LOLUM-903622 format. One record per residue (C-alpha): residue number from 1; residue in one letter; y, x, z. Coordinates in nm, 3 decimals, padded with zeros to 5 digits. Layout:
BEGIN
<site i="NUM" aa="A" py="Y" px="X" pz="Z"/>
...
***
This chain:
BEGIN
<site i="1" aa="M" py="-03.265" px="-02.656" pz="-02.600"/>
<site i="2" aa="T" py="-03.235" px="-02.360" pz="-02.830"/>
<site i="3" aa="T" py="-03.413" px="-02.050" pz="-02.770"/>
<site i="4" aa="L" py="-03.322" px="-01.729" pz="-02.924"/>
<site i="5" aa="I" py="-03.531" px="-01.394" pz="-02.913"/>
<site i="6" aa="L" py="-03.340" px="-01.103" pz="-02.990"/>
<site i="7" aa="W" py="-03.568" px="-00.824" pz="-03.097"/>
<site i="8" aa="R" py="-03.470" px="-00.452" pz="-03.124"/>
<site i="9" aa="H" py="-03.624" px="-00.251" pz="-03.421"/>
<site i="10" aa="S" py="-03.878" px="-00.024" pz="-03.351"/>
<site i="11" aa="R" py="-03.822" px="00.331" pz="-03.354"/>
<site i="12" aa="T" py="-03.723" px="00.575" pz="-03.631"/>
<site i="13" aa="A" py="-03.713" px="00.917" pz="-03.697"/>
<site i="14" aa="Y" py="-03.373" px="00.959" pz="-03.621"/>
<site i="15" aa="N" py="-03.432" px="00.789" pz="-03.255"/>
<site i="16" aa="S" py="-03.712" px="01.050" pz="-03.198"/>
<site i="17" aa="E" py="-03.435" px="01.308" pz="-03.271"/>
<site i="18" aa="G" py="-03.175" px="01.160" pz="-03.075"/>
<site i="19" aa="R" py="-02.945" px="01.108" pz="-03.367"/>
<site i="20" aa="L" py="-02.711" px="00.821" pz="-03.387"/>
<site i="21" aa="Q" py="-02.773" px="00.574" pz="-03.715"/>
<site i="22" aa="G" py="-02.517" px="00.322" pz="-03.688"/>
<site i="23" aa="G" py="-02.460" px="00.207" pz="-04.044"/>
<site i="24" aa="L" py="-02.696" px="00.481" pz="-04.171"/>
<site i="25" aa="D" py="-02.996" px="00.296" pz="-04.346"/>
<site i="26" aa="I" py="-03.312" px="00.486" pz="-04.204"/>
<site i="27" aa="P" py="-03.628" px="00.355" pz="-04.252"/>
<site i="28" aa="L" py="-03.889" px="00.311" pz="-04.012"/>
<site i="29" aa="G" py="-04.185" px="00.537" pz="-04.081"/>
<site i="30" aa="D" py="-04.555" px="00.515" pz="-04.003"/>
<site i="31" aa="A" py="-04.500" px="00.549" pz="-03.639"/>
<site i="32" aa="G" py="-04.212" px="00.266" pz="-03.656"/>
<site i="33" aa="H" py="-04.422" px="00.007" pz="-03.855"/>
<site i="34" aa="A" py="-04.711" px="00.071" pz="-03.607"/>
<site i="35" aa="Q" py="-04.453" px="00.036" pz="-03.311"/>
<site i="36" aa="A" py="-04.344" px="-00.305" pz="-03.466"/>
<site i="37" aa="T" py="-04.687" px="-00.468" pz="-03.529"/>
<site i="38" aa="A" py="-04.809" px="-00.403" pz="-03.176"/>
<site i="39" aa="A" py="-04.498" px="-00.524" pz="-03.019"/>
<site i="40" aa="G" py="-04.483" px="-00.818" pz="-03.287"/>
<site i="41" aa="R" py="-04.861" px="-00.933" pz="-03.166"/>
<site i="42" aa="V" py="-04.719" px="-00.929" pz="-02.797"/>
<site i="43" aa="L" py="-04.407" px="-01.122" pz="-02.898"/>
<site i="44" aa="L" py="-04.612" px="-01.380" pz="-03.055"/>
<site i="45" aa="E" py="-04.868" px="-01.406" pz="-02.780"/>
<site i="46" aa="T" py="-04.590" px="-01.475" pz="-02.541"/>
<site i="47" aa="H" py="-04.347" px="-01.699" pz="-02.708"/>
<site i="48" aa="G" py="-04.555" px="-01.840" pz="-03.009"/>
<site i="49" aa="Q" py="-04.451" px="-01.940" pz="-03.361"/>
<site i="50" aa="P" py="-04.122" px="-01.885" pz="-03.427"/>
<site i="51" aa="A" py="-03.921" px="-02.121" pz="-03.656"/>
<site i="52" aa="R" py="-03.709" px="-01.857" pz="-03.802"/>
<site i="53" aa="I" py="-03.691" px="-01.489" pz="-03.846"/>
<site i="54" aa="V" py="-03.349" px="-01.377" pz="-03.896"/>
<site i="55" aa="S" py="-03.275" px="-00.987" pz="-03.949"/>
<site i="56" aa="S" py="-02.996" px="-00.744" pz="-03.988"/>
<site i="57" aa="P" py="-02.998" px="-00.608" pz="-04.332"/>
<site i="58" aa="L" py="-03.047" px="-00.256" pz="-04.241"/>
<site i="59" aa="A" py="-03.392" px="-00.141" pz="-04.328"/>
<site i="60" aa="R" py="-03.524" px="-00.039" pz="-03.952"/>
<site i="61" aa="A" py="-03.473" px="-00.404" pz="-03.869"/>
<site i="62" aa="H" py="-03.576" px="-00.548" pz="-04.203"/>
<site i="63" aa="H" py="-03.897" px="-00.356" pz="-04.199"/>
<site i="64" aa="S" py="-03.957" px="-00.459" pz="-03.833"/>
<site i="65" aa="A" py="-03.879" px="-00.830" pz="-03.920"/>
<site i="66" aa="R" py="-04.134" px="-00.813" pz="-04.196"/>
<site i="67" aa="A" py="-04.410" px="-00.684" pz="-03.950"/>
<site i="68" aa="L" py="-04.362" px="-00.971" pz="-03.753"/>
<site i="69" aa="S" py="-04.361" px="-01.215" pz="-04.050"/>
<site i="70" aa="A" py="-04.685" px="-01.068" pz="-04.156"/>
<site i="71" aa="L" py="-04.856" px="-01.154" pz="-03.832"/>
<site i="72" aa="T" py="-04.728" px="-01.544" pz="-03.825"/>
<site i="73" aa="E" py="-04.913" px="-01.819" pz="-03.945"/>
<site i="74" aa="G" py="-04.822" px="-01.858" pz="-04.304"/>
<site i="75" aa="G" py="-04.592" px="-01.598" pz="-04.316"/>
<site i="76" aa="V" py="-04.249" px="-01.729" pz="-04.152"/>
<site i="77" aa="P" py="-03.990" px="-01.586" pz="-04.411"/>
<site i="78" aa="V" py="-03.730" px="-01.313" pz="-04.318"/>
<site i="79" aa="E" py="-03.382" px="-01.396" pz="-04.369"/>
<site i="80" aa="T" py="-03.114" px="-01.165" pz="-04.365"/>
<site i="81" aa="D" py="-02.779" px="-01.192" pz="-04.199"/>
<site i="82" aa="A" py="-02.520" px="-00.930" pz="-04.187"/>
<site i="83" aa="A" py="-02.389" px="-01.053" pz="-03.845"/>
<site i="84" aa="F" py="-02.664" px="-00.886" pz="-03.694"/>
<site i="85" aa="S" py="-02.604" px="-00.554" pz="-03.838"/>
<site i="86" aa="Q" py="-02.548" px="-00.254" pz="-03.635"/>
<site i="87" aa="R" py="-02.202" px="-00.149" pz="-03.530"/>
<site i="88" aa="S" py="-02.049" px="00.141" pz="-03.677"/>
<site i="89" aa="Y" py="-02.056" px="00.503" pz="-03.506"/>
<site i="90" aa="G" py="-01.797" px="00.629" pz="-03.733"/>
<site i="91" aa="I" py="-01.798" px="01.009" pz="-03.771"/>
<site i="92" aa="W" py="-02.069" px="01.039" pz="-03.514"/>
<site i="93" aa="E" py="-02.320" px="00.884" pz="-03.733"/>
<site i="94" aa="G" py="-02.599" px="01.131" pz="-03.811"/>
<site i="95" aa="L" py="-02.526" px="01.362" pz="-03.547"/>
<site i="96" aa="T" py="-02.726" px="01.414" pz="-03.211"/>
<site i="97" aa="W" py="-02.602" px="01.350" pz="-02.862"/>
<site i="98" aa="D" py="-02.606" px="01.682" pz="-02.763"/>
<site i="99" aa="E" py="-02.370" px="01.785" pz="-03.083"/>
<site i="100" aa="I" py="-02.137" px="01.494" pz="-02.992"/>
<site i="101" aa="E" py="-02.126" px="01.606" pz="-02.605"/>
<site i="102" aa="R" py="-02.041" px="01.945" pz="-02.743"/>
<site i="103" aa="D" py="-01.741" px="01.837" pz="-02.965"/>
<site i="104" aa="W" py="-01.621" px="01.540" pz="-02.822"/>
<site i="105" aa="P" py="-01.683" px="01.551" pz="-02.443"/>
<site i="106" aa="D" py="-01.402" px="01.320" pz="-02.321"/>
<site i="107" aa="E" py="-01.457" px="01.060" pz="-02.605"/>
<site i="108" aa="L" py="-01.830" px="01.059" pz="-02.513"/>
<site i="109" aa="A" py="-01.769" px="00.983" pz="-02.173"/>
<site i="110" aa="A" py="-01.558" px="00.697" pz="-02.258"/>
<site i="111" aa="R" py="-01.835" px="00.575" pz="-02.443"/>
<site i="112" aa="R" py="-02.063" px="00.597" pz="-02.154"/>
<site i="113" aa="R" py="-01.825" px="00.401" pz="-01.930"/>
<site i="114" aa="G" py="-01.850" px="00.129" pz="-02.211"/>
<site i="115" aa="E" py="-01.527" px="00.182" pz="-02.377"/>
<site i="116" aa="D" py="-01.441" px="00.237" pz="-02.719"/>
<site i="117" aa="P" py="-01.413" px="00.610" pz="-02.802"/>
<site i="118" aa="A" py="-01.106" px="00.712" pz="-03.024"/>
<site i="119" aa="I" py="-01.311" px="00.856" pz="-03.294"/>
<site i="120" aa="E" py="-01.267" px="00.783" pz="-03.673"/>
<site i="121" aa="G" py="-01.473" px="00.461" pz="-03.775"/>
<site i="122" aa="W" py="-01.613" px="00.336" pz="-03.442"/>
<site i="123" aa="G" py="-01.702" px="-00.022" pz="-03.447"/>
<site i="124" aa="K" py="-01.480" px="-00.189" pz="-03.189"/>
<site i="125" aa="A" py="-01.683" px="-00.359" pz="-02.909"/>
<site i="126" aa="A" py="-01.499" px="-00.685" pz="-02.882"/>
<site i="127" aa="E" py="-01.527" px="-00.704" pz="-03.276"/>
<site i="128" aa="V" py="-01.907" px="-00.650" pz="-03.273"/>
<site i="129" aa="A" py="-01.923" px="-00.867" pz="-02.960"/>
<site i="130" aa="A" py="-01.737" px="-01.164" pz="-03.157"/>
<site i="131" aa="R" py="-01.919" px="-01.083" pz="-03.479"/>
<site i="132" aa="V" py="-02.299" px="-01.089" pz="-03.326"/>
<site i="133" aa="G" py="-02.238" px="-01.403" pz="-03.080"/>
<site i="134" aa="A" py="-02.084" px="-01.615" pz="-03.384"/>
<site i="135" aa="G" py="-02.424" px="-01.541" pz="-03.540"/>
<site i="136" aa="L" py="-02.620" px="-01.603" pz="-03.267"/>
<site i="137" aa="R" py="-02.429" px="-01.949" pz="-03.191"/>
<site i="138" aa="S" py="-02.461" px="-02.027" pz="-03.571"/>
<site i="139" aa="L" py="-02.867" px="-02.058" pz="-03.490"/>
<site i="140" aa="A" py="-02.856" px="-02.331" pz="-03.214"/>
<site i="141" aa="G" py="-03.029" px="-02.655" pz="-03.276"/>
<site i="142" aa="E" py="-03.400" px="-02.528" pz="-03.370"/>
<site i="143" aa="D" py="-03.708" px="-02.667" pz="-03.157"/>
<site i="144" aa="A" py="-03.897" px="-02.363" pz="-03.162"/>
<site i="145" aa="P" py="-03.780" px="-02.017" pz="-03.101"/>
<site i="146" aa="V" py="-03.574" px="-01.822" pz="-03.345"/>
<site i="147" aa="V" py="-03.629" px="-01.445" pz="-03.366"/>
<site i="148" aa="V" py="-03.319" px="-01.269" pz="-03.441"/>
<site i="149" aa="V" py="-03.423" px="-00.861" pz="-03.533"/>
<site i="150" aa="S" py="-03.114" px="-00.646" pz="-03.468"/>
<site i="151" aa="H" py="-03.016" px="-00.350" pz="-03.295"/>
<site i="152" aa="G" py="-02.941" px="-00.206" pz="-02.967"/>
<site i="153" aa="S" py="-02.539" px="-00.228" pz="-02.928"/>
<site i="154" aa="A" py="-02.563" px="-00.527" pz="-03.149"/>
<site i="155" aa="I" py="-02.784" px="-00.714" pz="-02.903"/>
<site i="156" aa="M" py="-02.629" px="-00.612" pz="-02.580"/>
<site i="157" aa="L" py="-02.260" px="-00.705" pz="-02.704"/>
<site i="158" aa="G" py="-02.385" px="-01.041" pz="-02.859"/>
<site i="159" aa="L" py="-02.558" px="-01.157" pz="-02.533"/>
<site i="160" aa="L" py="-02.235" px="-01.060" pz="-02.347"/>
<site i="161" aa="D" py="-02.061" px="-01.277" pz="-02.597"/>
<site i="162" aa="L" py="-02.301" px="-01.547" pz="-02.536"/>
<site i="163" aa="I" py="-02.301" px="-01.531" pz="-02.148"/>
<site i="164" aa="G" py="-01.911" px="-01.508" pz="-02.128"/>
<site i="165" aa="Q" py="-01.897" px="-01.110" pz="-02.032"/>
<site i="166" aa="E" py="-01.621" px="-00.873" pz="-02.122"/>
<site i="167" aa="P" py="-01.776" px="-00.653" pz="-02.432"/>
<site i="168" aa="T" py="-01.698" px="-00.370" pz="-02.198"/>
<site i="169" aa="S" py="-01.939" px="-00.484" pz="-01.929"/>
<site i="170" aa="R" py="-02.214" px="-00.247" pz="-01.844"/>
<site i="171" aa="I" py="-02.447" px="-00.521" pz="-01.668"/>
<site i="172" aa="L" py="-02.710" px="-00.526" pz="-01.952"/>
<site i="173" aa="G" py="-02.757" px="-00.167" pz="-01.982"/>
<site i="174" aa="H" py="-02.988" px="-00.002" pz="-02.252"/>
<site i="175" aa="V" py="-03.233" px="-00.214" pz="-02.485"/>
<site i="176" aa="P" py="-03.570" px="-00.030" pz="-02.539"/>
<site i="177" aa="H" py="-03.662" px="-00.010" pz="-02.914"/>
<site i="178" aa="A" py="-03.935" px="-00.271" pz="-02.997"/>
<site i="179" aa="S" py="-03.812" px="-00.484" pz="-02.680"/>
<site i="180" aa="W" py="-03.671" px="-00.811" pz="-02.670"/>
<site i="181" aa="S" py="-03.451" px="-01.037" pz="-02.485"/>
<site i="182" aa="V" py="-03.449" px="-01.438" pz="-02.453"/>
<site i="183" aa="V" py="-03.129" px="-01.656" pz="-02.433"/>
<site i="184" aa="T" py="-03.166" px="-02.060" pz="-02.412"/>
<site i="185" aa="Q" py="-02.877" px="-02.295" pz="-02.485"/>
<site i="186" aa="V" py="-02.924" px="-02.580" pz="-02.200"/>
<site i="187" aa="E" py="-02.803" px="-02.910" pz="-02.244"/>
<site i="188" aa="S" py="-02.438" px="-02.835" pz="-02.128"/>
<site i="189" aa="G" py="-02.413" px="-02.614" pz="-02.407"/>
<site i="190" aa="A" py="-02.399" px="-02.284" pz="-02.178"/>
<site i="191" aa="W" py="-02.639" px="-02.023" pz="-02.282"/>
<site i="192" aa="H" py="-02.853" px="-01.858" pz="-01.997"/>
<site i="193" aa="L" py="-03.016" px="-01.519" pz="-02.047"/>
<site i="194" aa="E" py="-03.375" px="-01.553" pz="-01.901"/>
<site i="195" aa="H" py="-03.529" px="-01.191" pz="-02.021"/>
<site i="196" aa="Y" py="-03.408" px="-00.880" pz="-02.089"/>
<site i="197" aa="G" py="-03.578" px="-00.558" pz="-02.261"/>
<site i="198" aa="L" py="-03.907" px="-00.734" pz="-02.251"/>
<site i="199" aa="G" py="-04.230" px="-00.604" pz="-02.422"/>
<site i="200" aa="A" py="-04.183" px="-00.255" pz="-02.573"/>
<site i="201" aa="P" py="-04.507" px="-00.067" pz="-02.619"/>
***
């Protein structure tokens, strides 16, 4: 049985300001590093030593992964896989939600319904779900848990793909920063979502 732990990176200054990041490579900062270390301790106490740590290449995820690695016995190395990078938010990247609501109210309403807004550069939900889902399936077969350090939308869409839900589904909702979700593959090959949004400090 394979167990994957999908851990969202800890909070950045952009997150605190309500700015969309998407493909922007924003670092964690001191508060984010502290949050990652605190959450990482709880994650390890709850689930034990991971077999692998695989991270999005974006700094906020990779720095969170390195904080977890530093807490593991022997320092489990951090691998990087672009399959787990964040979706693109196109021309909204760097803007606040207030700015988006002011200038794109209809597109933001579509986004809140789980639809793809009609803006330049937006990463389509179906494409992101397929990318992340394929990346997660490639990790099947490990005896110990594998921790995947990624991003809120990427985690939600990848899990929807694994459990056979449409990428427009709203059944999972928001992923808090530094929280994690647990999904297992059973003998039949089906994936079961065991926990969602655990442990955020």
